[in-house]
mmCIF file as gemmi writes it, N, C-alpha and C atoms, coordinates in Angstrom:
data_model
loop_
_atom_site.group_PDB
_atom_site.id
_atom_site.type_symbol
_atom_site.label_atom_id
_atom_site.label_alt_id
_atom_site.label_comp_id
_atom_site.label_asym_id
_atom_site.label_entity_id
_atom_site.label_seq_id
_atom_site.pdbx_PDB_ins_code
_atom_site.Cartn_x
_atom_site.Cartn_y
_atom_site.Cartn_z
_atom_site.occupancy
_atom_site.B_iso_or_equiv
_atom_site.pdbx_formal_charge
_atom_site.auth_seq_id
_atom_site.auth_asym_id
_atom_site.pdbx_PDB_model_num
ATOM 1 N N . MET Axp A 1 ? -6.299 12.401 18.987 1 0 ? 1 A 1
ATOM 2 C CA . MET Axp A 1 ? -6.339 10.989 18.688 1 0 ? 1 A 1
ATOM 3 C C . MET Axp A 1 ? -7.509 10.724 17.738 1 0 ? 1 A 1
ATOM 4 N N . VAL Axp A 2 ? -7.308 9.754 16.851 1 0 ? 2 A 1
ATOM 5 C CA . VAL Axp A 2 ? -8.327 9.416 15.856 1 0 ? 2 A 1
ATOM 6 C C . VAL Axp A 2 ? -8.677 7.935 15.936 1 0 ? 2 A 1
ATOM 7 N N . ASP Axp A 3 ? -9.86 7.595 15.388 1 0 ? 3 A 1
ATOM 8 C CA . ASP Axp A 3 ? -10.326 6.207 15.396 1 0 ? 3 A 1
ATOM 9 C C . ASP Axp A 3 ? -9.798 5.401 14.227 1 0 ? 3 A 1
ATOM 10 N N . GLY Axp A 4 ? -9.447 6.062 13.131 1 0 ? 4 A 1
ATOM 11 C CA . GLY Axp A 4 ? -8.971 5.324 11.973 1 0 ? 4 A 1
ATOM 12 C C . GLY Axp A 4 ? -8.225 6.208 10.994 1 0 ? 4 A 1
ATOM 13 N N . VAL Axp A 5 ? -7.38 5.564 10.204 1 0 ? 5 A 1
ATOM 14 C CA . VAL Axp A 5 ? -6.621 6.24 9.154 1 0 ? 5 A 1
ATOM 15 C C . VAL Axp A 5 ? -6.765 5.413 7.886 1 0 ? 5 A 1
ATOM 16 N N . LEU Axp A 6 ? -7.045 6.072 6.765 1 0 ? 6 A 1
ATOM 17 C CA . LEU Axp A 6 ? -7.199 5.394 5.491 1 0 ? 6 A 1
ATOM 18 C C . LEU Axp A 6 ? -6.273 6.016 4.453 1 0 ? 6 A 1
ATOM 19 N N . PHE Axp A 7 ? -5.409 5.194 3.883 1 0 ? 7 A 1
ATOM 20 C CA . PHE Axp A 7 ? -4.609 5.592 2.732 1 0 ? 7 A 1
ATOM 21 C C . PHE Axp A 7 ? -5.299 4.97 1.52 1 0 ? 7 A 1
ATOM 22 N N . SER Axp A 8 ? -6.026 5.769 0.764 1 0 ? 8 A 1
ATOM 23 C CA . SER Axp A 8 ? -6.809 5.259 -0.358 1 0 ? 8 A 1
ATOM 24 C C . SER Axp A 8 ? -6.142 5.648 -1.676 1 0 ? 8 A 1
ATOM 25 N N . PHE Axp A 9 ? -5.515 4.674 -2.315 1 0 ? 9 A 1
ATOM 26 C CA . PHE Axp A 9 ? -4.823 4.868 -3.592 1 0 ? 9 A 1
ATOM 27 C C . PHE Axp A 9 ? -3.808 6.005 -3.522 1 0 ? 9 A 1
ATOM 28 N N . SER Axp A 10 ? -3.123 6.076 -2.41 1 0 ? 10 A 1
ATOM 29 C CA . SER Axp A 10 ? -2.113 7.123 -2.239 1 0 ? 10 A 1
ATOM 30 C C . SER Axp A 10 ? -0.768 6.563 -1.801 1 0 ? 10 A 1
ATOM 31 N N . TYR Axp A 11 ? -0.756 5.373 -1.245 1 0 ? 11 A 1
ATOM 32 C CA . TYR Axp A 11 ? 0.466 4.827 -0.656 1 0 ? 11 A 1
ATOM 33 C C . TYR Axp A 11 ? 1.587 4.651 -1.677 1 0 ? 11 A 1
ATOM 34 N N . SER Axp A 12 ? 1.244 4.216 -2.866 1 0 ? 12 A 1
ATOM 35 C CA . SER Axp A 12 ? 2.276 3.942 -3.876 1 0 ? 12 A 1
ATOM 36 C C . SER Axp A 12 ? 2.864 5.208 -4.489 1 0 ? 12 A 1
ATOM 37 N N . VAL Axp A 13 ? 2.273 6.366 -4.223 1 0 ? 13 A 1
ATOM 38 C CA . VAL Axp A 13 ? 2.799 7.602 -4.798 1 0 ? 13 A 1
ATOM 39 C C . VAL Axp A 13 ? 3.45 8.518 -3.762 1 0 ? 13 A 1
ATOM 40 N N . MET Axp A 14 ? 3.456 8.111 -2.506 1 0 ? 14 A 1
ATOM 41 C CA . MET Axp A 14 ? 4.08 8.933 -1.46 1 0 ? 14 A 1
ATOM 42 C C . MET Axp A 14 ? 5.595 8.843 -1.557 1 0 ? 14 A 1
ATOM 43 N N . PRO Axp A 15 ? 6.286 9.965 -1.38 1 0 ? 15 A 1
ATOM 44 C CA . PRO Axp A 15 ? 7.751 9.911 -1.42 1 0 ? 15 A 1
ATOM 45 C C . PRO Axp A 15 ? 8.351 9.135 -0.253 1 0 ? 15 A 1
ATOM 46 N N . ASP Axp A 16 ? 7.743 9.192 0.939 1 0 ? 16 A 1
ATOM 47 C CA . ASP Axp A 16 ? 8.249 8.466 2.1 1 0 ? 16 A 1
ATOM 48 C C . ASP Axp A 16 ? 7.072 7.846 2.85 1 0 ? 16 A 1
ATOM 49 N N . PRO Axp A 17 ? 6.529 6.753 2.308 1 0 ? 17 A 1
ATOM 50 C CA . PRO Axp A 17 ? 5.331 6.167 2.916 1 0 ? 17 A 1
ATOM 51 C C . PRO Axp A 17 ? 5.554 5.613 4.315 1 0 ? 17 A 1
ATOM 52 N N . ARG Axp A 18 ? 6.731 5.105 4.594 1 0 ? 18 A 1
ATOM 53 C CA . ARG Axp A 18 ? 7.019 4.576 5.936 1 0 ? 18 A 1
ATOM 54 C C . ARG Axp A 18 ? 6.87 5.678 6.979 1 0 ? 18 A 1
ATOM 55 N N . ALA Axp A 19 ? 7.372 6.871 6.687 1 0 ? 19 A 1
ATOM 56 C CA . ALA Axp A 19 ? 7.242 7.999 7.619 1 0 ? 19 A 1
ATOM 57 C C . ALA Axp A 19 ? 5.771 8.391 7.797 1 0 ? 19 A 1
ATOM 58 N N . ALA Axp A 20 ? 4.991 8.321 6.721 1 0 ? 20 A 1
ATOM 59 C CA . ALA Axp A 20 ? 3.564 8.644 6.805 1 0 ? 20 A 1
ATOM 60 C C . ALA Axp A 20 ? 2.832 7.647 7.695 1 0 ? 20 A 1
ATOM 61 N N . VAL Axp A 21 ? 3.149 6.361 7.546 1 0 ? 21 A 1
ATOM 62 C CA . VAL Axp A 21 ? 2.521 5.333 8.371 1 0 ? 21 A 1
ATOM 63 C C . VAL Axp A 21 ? 2.909 5.526 9.834 1 0 ? 21 A 1
ATOM 64 N N . GLU Axp A 22 ? 4.161 5.781 10.095 1 0 ? 22 A 1
ATOM 65 C CA . GLU Axp A 22 ? 4.602 5.98 11.477 1 0 ? 22 A 1
ATOM 66 C C . GLU Axp A 22 ? 3.911 7.186 12.109 1 0 ? 22 A 1
ATOM 67 N N . ALA Axp A 23 ? 3.778 8.272 11.351 1 0 ? 23 A 1
ATOM 68 C CA . ALA Axp A 23 ? 3.11 9.472 11.875 1 0 ? 23 A 1
ATOM 69 C C . ALA Axp A 23 ? 1.63 9.196 12.138 1 0 ? 23 A 1
ATOM 70 N N . ALA Axp A 24 ? 0.966 8.515 11.206 1 0 ? 24 A 1
ATOM 71 C CA . ALA Axp A 24 ? -0.45 8.192 11.391 1 0 ? 24 A 1
ATOM 72 C C . ALA Axp A 24 ? -0.642 7.271 12.579 1 0 ? 24 A 1
ATOM 73 N N . TRP Axp A 25 ? 0.255 6.31 12.742 1 0 ? 25 A 1
ATOM 74 C CA . TRP Axp A 25 ? 0.15 5.324 13.821 1 0 ? 25 A 1
ATOM 75 C C . TRP Axp A 25 ? 0.169 6.008 15.192 1 0 ? 25 A 1
ATOM 76 N N . LYS Axp A 26 ? 0.94 7.078 15.313 1 0 ? 26 A 1
ATOM 77 C CA . LYS Axp A 26 ? 1.056 7.797 16.587 1 0 ? 26 A 1
ATOM 78 C C . LYS Axp A 26 ? -0.272 8.437 17.006 1 0 ? 26 A 1
ATOM 79 N N . TYR Axp A 27 ? -1.129 8.753 16.028 1 0 ? 27 A 1
ATOM 80 C CA . TYR Axp A 27 ? -2.384 9.437 16.329 1 0 ? 27 A 1
ATOM 81 C C . TYR Axp A 27 ? -3.57 8.493 16.504 1 0 ? 27 A 1
ATOM 82 N N . LEU Axp A 28 ? -3.372 7.208 16.283 1 0 ? 28 A 1
ATOM 83 C CA . LEU Axp A 28 ? -4.463 6.245 16.425 1 0 ? 28 A 1
ATOM 84 C C . LEU Axp A 28 ? -4.723 5.907 17.892 1 0 ? 28 A 1
ATOM 85 N N . ARG Axp A 29 ? -5.995 5.841 18.234 1 0 ? 29 A 1
ATOM 86 C CA . ARG Axp A 29 ? -6.359 5.351 19.56 1 0 ? 29 A 1
ATOM 87 C C . ARG Axp A 29 ? -6.05 3.863 19.618 1 0 ? 29 A 1
ATOM 88 N N . PRO Axp A 30 ? -5.745 3.332 20.779 1 0 ? 30 A 1
ATOM 89 C CA . PRO Axp A 30 ? -5.475 1.893 20.903 1 0 ? 30 A 1
ATOM 90 C C . PRO Axp A 30 ? -6.646 1.054 20.375 1 0 ? 30 A 1
ATOM 91 N N . GLY Axp A 31 ? -6.333 0.016 19.639 1 0 ? 31 A 1
ATOM 92 C CA . GLY Axp A 31 ? -7.344 -0.881 19.11 1 0 ? 31 A 1
ATOM 93 C C . GLY Axp A 31 ? -8.022 -0.392 17.844 1 0 ? 31 A 1
ATOM 94 N N . ARG Axp A 32 ? -7.617 0.712 17.303 1 0 ? 32 A 1
ATOM 95 C CA . ARG Axp A 32 ? -8.238 1.264 16.095 1 0 ? 32 A 1
ATOM 96 C C . ARG Axp A 32 ? -7.482 0.792 14.868 1 0 ? 32 A 1
ATOM 97 N N . SER Axp A 33 ? -7.918 1.246 13.676 1 0 ? 33 A 1
ATOM 98 C CA . SER Axp A 33 ? -7.395 0.671 12.43 1 0 ? 33 A 1
ATOM 99 C C . SER Axp A 33 ? -6.697 1.676 11.531 1 0 ? 33 A 1
ATOM 100 N N . LEU Axp A 34 ? -5.654 1.18 10.896 1 0 ? 34 A 1
ATOM 101 C CA . LEU Axp A 34 ? -4.973 1.879 9.82 1 0 ? 34 A 1
ATOM 102 C C . LEU Axp A 34 ? -5.169 0.999 8.583 1 0 ? 34 A 1
ATOM 103 N N . VAL Axp A 35 ? -5.785 1.549 7.552 1 0 ? 35 A 1
ATOM 104 C CA . VAL Axp A 35 ? -6.119 0.782 6.352 1 0 ? 35 A 1
ATOM 105 C C . VAL Axp A 35 ? -5.385 1.377 5.158 1 0 ? 35 A 1
ATOM 106 N N . ILE Axp A 36 ? -4.739 0.502 4.394 1 0 ? 36 A 1
ATOM 107 C CA . ILE Axp A 36 ? -4.061 0.916 3.17 1 0 ? 36 A 1
ATOM 108 C C . ILE Axp A 36 ? -4.72 0.177 2.018 1 0 ? 36 A 1
ATOM 109 N N . MET Axp A 37 ? -5.221 0.938 1.057 1 0 ? 37 A 1
ATOM 110 C CA . MET Axp A 37 ? -5.859 0.357 -0.125 1 0 ? 37 A 1
ATOM 111 C C . MET Axp A 37 ? -5.147 0.944 -1.346 1 0 ? 37 A 1
ATOM 112 N N . ASP Axp A 38 ? -4.633 0.067 -2.201 1 0 ? 38 A 1
ATOM 113 C CA . ASP Axp A 38 ? -3.88 0.548 -3.355 1 0 ? 38 A 1
ATOM 114 C C . ASP Axp A 38 ? -3.782 -0.561 -4.389 1 0 ? 38 A 1
ATOM 115 N N . GLY Axp A 39 ? -3.159 -0.262 -5.503 1 0 ? 39 A 1
ATOM 116 C CA . GLY Axp A 39 ? -2.987 -1.239 -6.567 1 0 ? 39 A 1
ATOM 117 C C . GLY Axp A 39 ? -1.601 -1.858 -6.55 1 0 ? 39 A 1
ATOM 118 N N . LYS Axp A 40 ? -1.502 -3.031 -7.15 1 0 ? 40 A 1
ATOM 119 C CA . LYS Axp A 40 ? -0.216 -3.706 -7.265 1 0 ? 40 A 1
ATOM 120 C C . LYS Axp A 40 ? -0.255 -4.61 -8.488 1 0 ? 40 A 1
ATOM 121 N N . LEU Axp A 41 ? 0.874 -5.141 -8.839 1 0 ? 41 A 1
ATOM 122 C CA . LEU Axp A 41 ? 0.936 -6.09 -9.946 1 0 ? 41 A 1
ATOM 123 C C . LEU Axp A 41 ? 0.315 -7.416 -9.533 1 0 ? 41 A 1
ATOM 124 N N . ALA Axp A 42 ? -0.338 -8.052 -10.469 1 0 ? 42 A 1
ATOM 125 C CA . ALA Axp A 42 ? -0.896 -9.38 -10.207 1 0 ? 42 A 1
ATOM 126 C C . ALA Axp A 42 ? 0.242 -10.37 -10.007 1 0 ? 42 A 1
ATOM 127 N N . ARG Axp A 43 ? -0.058 -11.466 -9.345 1 0 ? 43 A 1
ATOM 128 C CA . ARG Axp A 43 ? 0.936 -12.527 -9.17 1 0 ? 43 A 1
ATOM 129 C C . ARG Axp A 43 ? 1.031 -13.37 -10.434 1 0 ? 43 A 1
ATOM 130 N N . GLY Axp A 44 ? 2.064 -14.168 -10.468 1 0 ? 44 A 1
ATOM 131 C CA . GLY Axp A 44 ? 2.203 -15.151 -11.529 1 0 ? 44 A 1
ATOM 132 C C . GLY Axp A 44 ? 2.672 -14.582 -12.852 1 0 ? 44 A 1
ATOM 133 N N . ILE Axp A 45 ? 2.397 -15.325 -13.896 1 0 ? 45 A 1
ATOM 134 C CA . ILE Axp A 45 ? 2.879 -14.984 -15.229 1 0 ? 45 A 1
ATOM 135 C C . ILE Axp A 45 ? 2.316 -13.658 -15.718 1 0 ? 45 A 1
ATOM 136 N N . CYS Axp A 46 ? 1.049 -13.386 -15.412 1 0 ? 46 A 1
ATOM 137 C CA . CYS Axp A 46 ? 0.45 -12.115 -15.853 1 0 ? 46 A 1
ATOM 138 C C . CYS Axp A 46 ? 1.198 -10.924 -15.268 1 0 ? 46 A 1
ATOM 139 N N . GLY Axp A 47 ? 1.492 -10.982 -13.988 1 0 ? 47 A 1
ATOM 140 C CA . GLY Axp A 47 ? 2.224 -9.898 -13.343 1 0 ? 47 A 1
ATOM 141 C C . GLY Axp A 47 ? 3.619 -9.728 -13.912 1 0 ? 47 A 1
ATOM 142 N N . ARG Axp A 48 ? 4.301 -10.847 -14.17 1 0 ? 48 A 1
ATOM 143 C CA . ARG Axp A 48 ? 5.655 -10.765 -14.728 1 0 ? 48 A 1
ATOM 144 C C . ARG Axp A 48 ? 5.633 -10.194 -16.147 1 0 ? 48 A 1
ATOM 145 N N . LEU Axp A 49 ? 4.651 -10.576 -16.931 1 0 ? 49 A 1
ATOM 146 C CA . LEU Axp A 49 ? 4.562 -10.069 -18.298 1 0 ? 49 A 1
ATOM 147 C C . LEU Axp A 49 ? 4.181 -8.589 -18.341 1 0 ? 49 A 1
ATOM 148 N N . LEU Axp A 50 ? 3.344 -8.167 -17.408 1 0 ? 50 A 1
ATOM 149 C CA . LEU Axp A 50 ? 2.872 -6.78 -17.399 1 0 ? 50 A 1
ATOM 150 C C . LEU Axp A 50 ? 3.827 -5.819 -16.688 1 0 ? 50 A 1
ATOM 151 N N . ARG Axp A 51 ? 4.756 -6.344 -15.901 1 0 ? 51 A 1
ATOM 152 C CA . ARG Axp A 51 ? 5.63 -5.483 -15.088 1 0 ? 51 A 1
ATOM 153 C C . ARG Axp A 51 ? 6.324 -4.377 -15.892 1 0 ? 51 A 1
ATOM 154 N N . PRO Axp A 52 ? 6.969 -4.651 -17.021 1 0 ? 52 A 1
ATOM 155 C CA . PRO Axp A 52 ? 7.636 -3.556 -17.747 1 0 ? 52 A 1
ATOM 156 C C . PRO Axp A 52 ? 6.66 -2.475 -18.209 1 0 ? 52 A 1
ATOM 157 N N . TRP Axp A 53 ? 5.504 -2.888 -18.705 1 0 ? 53 A 1
ATOM 158 C CA . TRP Axp A 53 ? 4.527 -1.925 -19.194 1 0 ? 53 A 1
ATOM 159 C C . TRP Axp A 53 ? 3.933 -1.111 -18.052 1 0 ? 53 A 1
ATOM 160 N N . VAL Axp A 54 ? 3.574 -1.778 -16.948 1 0 ? 54 A 1
ATOM 161 C CA . VAL Axp A 54 ? 2.986 -1.09 -15.801 1 0 ? 54 A 1
ATOM 162 C C . VAL Axp A 54 ? 3.996 -0.138 -15.177 1 0 ? 54 A 1
ATOM 163 N N . SER Axp A 55 ? 5.246 -0.545 -15.076 1 0 ? 55 A 1
ATOM 164 C CA . SER Axp A 55 ? 6.283 0.337 -14.531 1 0 ? 55 A 1
ATOM 165 C C . SER Axp A 55 ? 6.464 1.57 -15.406 1 0 ? 55 A 1
ATOM 166 N N . TRP Axp A 56 ? 6.507 1.381 -16.698 1 0 ? 56 A 1
ATOM 167 C CA . TRP Axp A 56 ? 6.653 2.506 -17.63 1 0 ? 56 A 1
ATOM 168 C C . TRP Axp A 56 ? 5.463 3.449 -17.505 1 0 ? 56 A 1
ATOM 169 N N . LEU Axp A 57 ? 4.25 2.883 -17.5 1 0 ? 57 A 1
ATOM 170 C CA . LEU Axp A 57 ? 3.037 3.695 -17.408 1 0 ? 57 A 1
ATOM 171 C C . LEU Axp A 57 ? 2.984 4.462 -16.091 1 0 ? 57 A 1
ATOM 172 N N . SER Axp A 58 ? 3.353 3.827 -15.008 1 0 ? 58 A 1
ATOM 173 C CA . SER Axp A 58 ? 3.345 4.492 -13.705 1 0 ? 58 A 1
ATOM 174 C C . SER Axp A 58 ? 4.311 5.668 -13.673 1 0 ? 58 A 1
ATOM 175 N N . LYS Axp A 59 ? 5.476 5.491 -14.25 1 0 ? 59 A 1
ATOM 176 C CA . LYS Axp A 59 ? 6.462 6.577 -14.276 1 0 ? 59 A 1
ATOM 177 C C . LYS Axp A 59 ? 5.999 7.741 -15.139 1 0 ? 59 A 1
ATOM 178 N N . LYS Axp A 60 ? 5.229 7.46 -16.179 1 0 ? 60 A 1
ATOM 179 C CA . LYS Axp A 60 ? 4.761 8.511 -17.091 1 0 ? 60 A 1
ATOM 180 C C . LYS Axp A 60 ? 3.49 9.203 -16.609 1 0 ? 60 A 1
ATOM 181 N N . THR Axp A 61 ? 2.741 8.571 -15.722 1 0 ? 61 A 1
ATOM 182 C CA . THR Axp A 61 ? 1.456 9.141 -15.329 1 0 ? 61 A 1
ATOM 183 C C . THR Axp A 61 ? 1.418 9.505 -13.851 1 0 ? 61 A 1
ATOM 184 N N . ILE Axp A 62 ? 1.241 8.524 -12.986 1 0 ? 62 A 1
ATOM 185 C CA . ILE Axp A 62 ? 1.022 8.81 -11.566 1 0 ? 62 A 1
ATOM 186 C C . ILE Axp A 62 ? 2.293 8.867 -10.737 1 0 ? 62 A 1
ATOM 187 N N . LEU Axp A 63 ? 3.391 8.496 -11.322 1 0 ? 63 A 1
ATOM 188 C CA . LEU Axp A 63 ? 4.681 8.499 -10.63 1 0 ? 63 A 1
ATOM 189 C C . LEU Axp A 63 ? 4.678 7.597 -9.398 1 0 ? 63 A 1
ATOM 190 N N . GLY Axp A 64 ? 3.882 6.547 -9.446 1 0 ? 64 A 1
ATOM 191 C CA . GLY Axp A 64 ? 3.801 5.611 -8.337 1 0 ? 64 A 1
ATOM 192 C C . GLY Axp A 64 ? 4.737 4.436 -8.508 1 0 ? 64 A 1
ATOM 193 N N . ASP Axp A 65 ? 4.798 3.627 -7.481 1 0 ? 65 A 1
ATOM 194 C CA . ASP Axp A 65 ? 5.632 2.433 -7.481 1 0 ? 65 A 1
ATOM 195 C C . ASP Axp A 65 ? 4.74 1.213 -7.301 1 0 ? 65 A 1
ATOM 196 N N . PRO Axp A 66 ? 4.393 0.51 -8.399 1 0 ? 66 A 1
ATOM 197 C CA . PRO Axp A 66 ? 3.495 -0.634 -8.29 1 0 ? 66 A 1
ATOM 198 C C . PRO Axp A 66 ? 4.128 -1.831 -7.573 1 0 ? 66 A 1
ATOM 199 N N . MET Axp A 67 ? 5.418 -1.77 -7.289 1 0 ? 67 A 1
ATOM 200 C CA . MET Axp A 67 ? 6.079 -2.858 -6.579 1 0 ? 67 A 1
ATOM 201 C C . MET Axp A 67 ? 6.195 -2.587 -5.076 1 0 ? 67 A 1
ATOM 202 N N . ARG Axp A 68 ? 5.67 -1.473 -4.62 1 0 ? 68 A 1
ATOM 203 C CA . ARG Axp A 68 ? 5.737 -1.135 -3.199 1 0 ? 68 A 1
ATOM 204 C C . ARG Axp A 68 ? 4.832 -2.087 -2.414 1 0 ? 68 A 1
ATOM 205 N N . LEU Axp A 69 ? 5.336 -2.585 -1.3 1 0 ? 69 A 1
ATOM 206 C CA . LEU Axp A 69 ? 4.598 -3.544 -0.466 1 0 ? 69 A 1
ATOM 207 C C . LEU Axp A 69 ? 4.436 -2.957 0.933 1 0 ? 69 A 1
ATOM 208 N N . PRO Axp A 70 ? 3.322 -2.3 1.206 1 0 ? 70 A 1
ATOM 209 C CA . PRO Axp A 70 ? 3.178 -1.598 2.48 1 0 ? 70 A 1
ATOM 210 C C . PRO Axp A 70 ? 3.207 -2.492 3.705 1 0 ? 70 A 1
ATOM 211 N N . TRP Axp A 71 ? 2.847 -3.763 3.554 1 0 ? 71 A 1
ATOM 212 C CA . TRP Axp A 71 ? 2.865 -4.637 4.727 1 0 ? 71 A 1
ATOM 213 C C . TRP Axp A 71 ? 4.271 -4.774 5.276 1 0 ? 71 A 1
ATOM 214 N N . ASN Axp A 72 ? 5.289 -4.567 4.438 1 0 ? 72 A 1
ATOM 215 C CA . ASN Axp A 72 ? 6.672 -4.583 4.94 1 0 ? 72 A 1
ATOM 216 C C . ASN Axp A 72 ? 6.955 -3.369 5.813 1 0 ? 72 A 1
ATOM 217 N N . ASP Axp A 73 ? 6.266 -2.251 5.54 1 0 ? 73 A 1
ATOM 218 C CA . ASP Axp A 73 ? 6.461 -1.035 6.325 1 0 ? 73 A 1
ATOM 219 C C . ASP Axp A 73 ? 5.744 -1.091 7.673 1 0 ? 73 A 1
ATOM 220 N N . LEU Axp A 74 ? 4.87 -2.055 7.861 1 0 ? 74 A 1
ATOM 221 C CA . LEU Axp A 74 ? 4.116 -2.146 9.11 1 0 ? 74 A 1
ATOM 222 C C . LEU Axp A 74 ? 4.844 -2.947 10.182 1 0 ? 74 A 1
ATOM 223 N N . HIS Axp A 75 ? 5.927 -3.618 9.809 1 0 ? 75 A 1
ATOM 224 C CA . HIS Axp A 75 ? 6.709 -4.361 10.801 1 0 ? 75 A 1
ATOM 225 C C . HIS Axp A 75 ? 7.277 -3.397 11.827 1 0 ? 75 A 1
ATOM 226 N N . GLY Axp A 76 ? 7.235 -3.789 13.052 1 0 ? 76 A 1
ATOM 227 C CA . GLY Axp A 76 ? 7.774 -2.956 14.114 1 0 ? 76 A 1
ATOM 228 C C . GLY Axp A 76 ? 6.754 -2.007 14.716 1 0 ? 76 A 1
ATOM 229 N N . LEU Axp A 77 ? 5.525 -1.998 14.205 1 0 ? 77 A 1
ATOM 230 C CA . LEU Axp A 77 ? 4.506 -1.11 14.761 1 0 ? 77 A 1
ATOM 231 C C . LEU Axp A 77 ? 3.588 -1.828 15.742 1 0 ? 77 A 1
ATOM 232 N N . ASP Axp A 78 ? 3.904 -3.051 16.081 1 0 ? 78 A 1
ATOM 233 C CA . ASP Axp A 78 ? 3.08 -3.842 16.986 1 0 ? 78 A 1
ATOM 234 C C . ASP Axp A 78 ? 1.644 -3.907 16.467 1 0 ? 78 A 1
ATOM 235 N N . ALA Axp A 79 ? 1.521 -4.239 15.179 1 0 ? 79 A 1
ATOM 236 C CA . ALA Axp A 79 ? 0.222 -4.246 14.514 1 0 ? 79 A 1
ATOM 237 C C . ALA Axp A 79 ? -0.148 -5.646 14.053 1 0 ? 79 A 1
ATOM 238 N N . LYS Axp A 80 ? -1.434 -5.937 14.087 1 0 ? 80 A 1
ATOM 239 C CA . LYS Axp A 80 ? -1.956 -7.152 13.483 1 0 ? 80 A 1
ATOM 240 C C . LYS Axp A 80 ? -2.221 -6.814 12.016 1 0 ? 80 A 1
ATOM 241 N N . VAL Axp A 81 ? -1.548 -7.504 11.117 1 0 ? 81 A 1
ATOM 242 C CA . VAL Axp A 81 ? -1.658 -7.198 9.692 1 0 ? 81 A 1
ATOM 243 C C . VAL Axp A 81 ? -2.53 -8.235 9.006 1 0 ? 81 A 1
ATOM 244 N N . GLU Axp A 82 ? -3.552 -7.757 8.315 1 0 ? 82 A 1
ATOM 245 C CA . GLU Axp A 82 ? -4.419 -8.604 7.504 1 0 ? 82 A 1
ATOM 246 C C . GLU Axp A 82 ? -4.385 -8.063 6.087 1 0 ? 82 A 1
ATOM 247 N N . ILE Axp A 83 ? -4.283 -8.947 5.113 1 0 ? 83 A 1
ATOM 248 C CA . ILE Axp A 83 ? -4.22 -8.525 3.711 1 0 ? 83 A 1
ATOM 249 C C . ILE Axp A 83 ? -5.333 -9.222 2.942 1 0 ? 83 A 1
ATOM 250 N N . GLU Axp A 84 ? -6.057 -8.436 2.173 1 0 ? 84 A 1
ATOM 251 C CA . GLU Axp A 84 ? -7.104 -8.977 1.316 1 0 ? 84 A 1
ATOM 252 C C . GLU Axp A 84 ? -6.845 -8.492 -0.109 1 0 ? 84 A 1
ATOM 253 N N . GLY Axp A 85 ? -6.715 -9.421 -1.025 1 0 ? 85 A 1
ATOM 254 C CA . GLY Axp A 85 ? -6.538 -9.077 -2.427 1 0 ? 85 A 1
ATOM 255 C C . GLY Axp A 85 ? -7.878 -9.068 -3.137 1 0 ? 85 A 1
ATOM 256 N N . VAL Axp A 86 ? -8.066 -8.128 -4.041 1 0 ? 86 A 1
ATOM 257 C CA . VAL Axp A 86 ? -9.293 -8.046 -4.826 1 0 ? 86 A 1
ATOM 258 C C . VAL Axp A 86 ? -8.948 -7.844 -6.3 1 0 ? 86 A 1
ATOM 259 N N . ASN Axp A 87 ? -9.922 -8.064 -7.156 1 0 ? 87 A 1
ATOM 260 C CA . ASN Axp A 87 ? -9.754 -7.861 -8.588 1 0 ? 87 A 1
ATOM 261 C C . ASN Axp A 87 ? -8.572 -8.646 -9.137 1 0 ? 87 A 1
ATOM 262 N N . PHE Axp A 88 ? -8.59 -9.953 -8.901 1 0 ? 88 A 1
ATOM 263 C CA . PHE Axp A 88 ? -7.534 -10.86 -9.374 1 0 ? 88 A 1
ATOM 264 C C . PHE Axp A 88 ? -6.16 -10.516 -8.822 1 0 ? 88 A 1
ATOM 265 N N . GLY Axp A 89 ? -6.124 -9.948 -7.621 1 0 ? 89 A 1
ATOM 266 C CA . GLY Axp A 89 ? -4.857 -9.638 -6.975 1 0 ? 89 A 1
ATOM 267 C C . GLY Axp A 89 ? -4.205 -8.358 -7.424 1 0 ? 89 A 1
ATOM 268 N N . THR Axp A 90 ? -4.916 -7.518 -8.172 1 0 ? 90 A 1
ATOM 269 C CA . THR Axp A 90 ? -4.316 -6.268 -8.635 1 0 ? 90 A 1
ATOM 270 C C . THR Axp A 90 ? -4.56 -5.104 -7.681 1 0 ? 90 A 1
ATOM 271 N N . TYR Axp A 91 ? -5.389 -5.316 -6.676 1 0 ? 91 A 1
ATOM 272 C CA . TYR Axp A 91 ? -5.611 -4.329 -5.62 1 0 ? 91 A 1
ATOM 273 C C . TYR Axp A 91 ? -5.541 -5.056 -4.286 1 0 ? 91 A 1
ATOM 274 N N . TYR Axp A 92 ? -5.191 -4.326 -3.262 1 0 ? 92 A 1
ATOM 275 C CA . TYR Axp A 92 ? -5.13 -4.908 -1.93 1 0 ? 92 A 1
ATOM 276 C C . TYR Axp A 92 ? -5.737 -3.952 -0.924 1 0 ? 92 A 1
ATOM 277 N N . ILE Axp A 93 ? -6.204 -4.537 0.162 1 0 ? 93 A 1
ATOM 278 C CA . ILE Axp A 93 ? -6.709 -3.764 1.29 1 0 ? 93 A 1
ATOM 279 C C . ILE Axp A 93 ? -6.025 -4.325 2.526 1 0 ? 93 A 1
């Protein structure tokens, strides 16, 4: 059993992130934390304008999915979910 799990700039590039979260969740001690920190598209007009370029760049470089929303994968884990956006909403914790 572990006290915490951190996915640091890795969640958007995992082939099956939901399975990774479920596996990590099984090893957490009760009351401990699972933290996901990664990048995403900004909200609003900037995000919509940048989406084609960011998607193209991601496919050519890191092979990540900037539209992946990990908080959707946490449903069903009996978890309290808190989201904090940083850097104008382009990163989340």
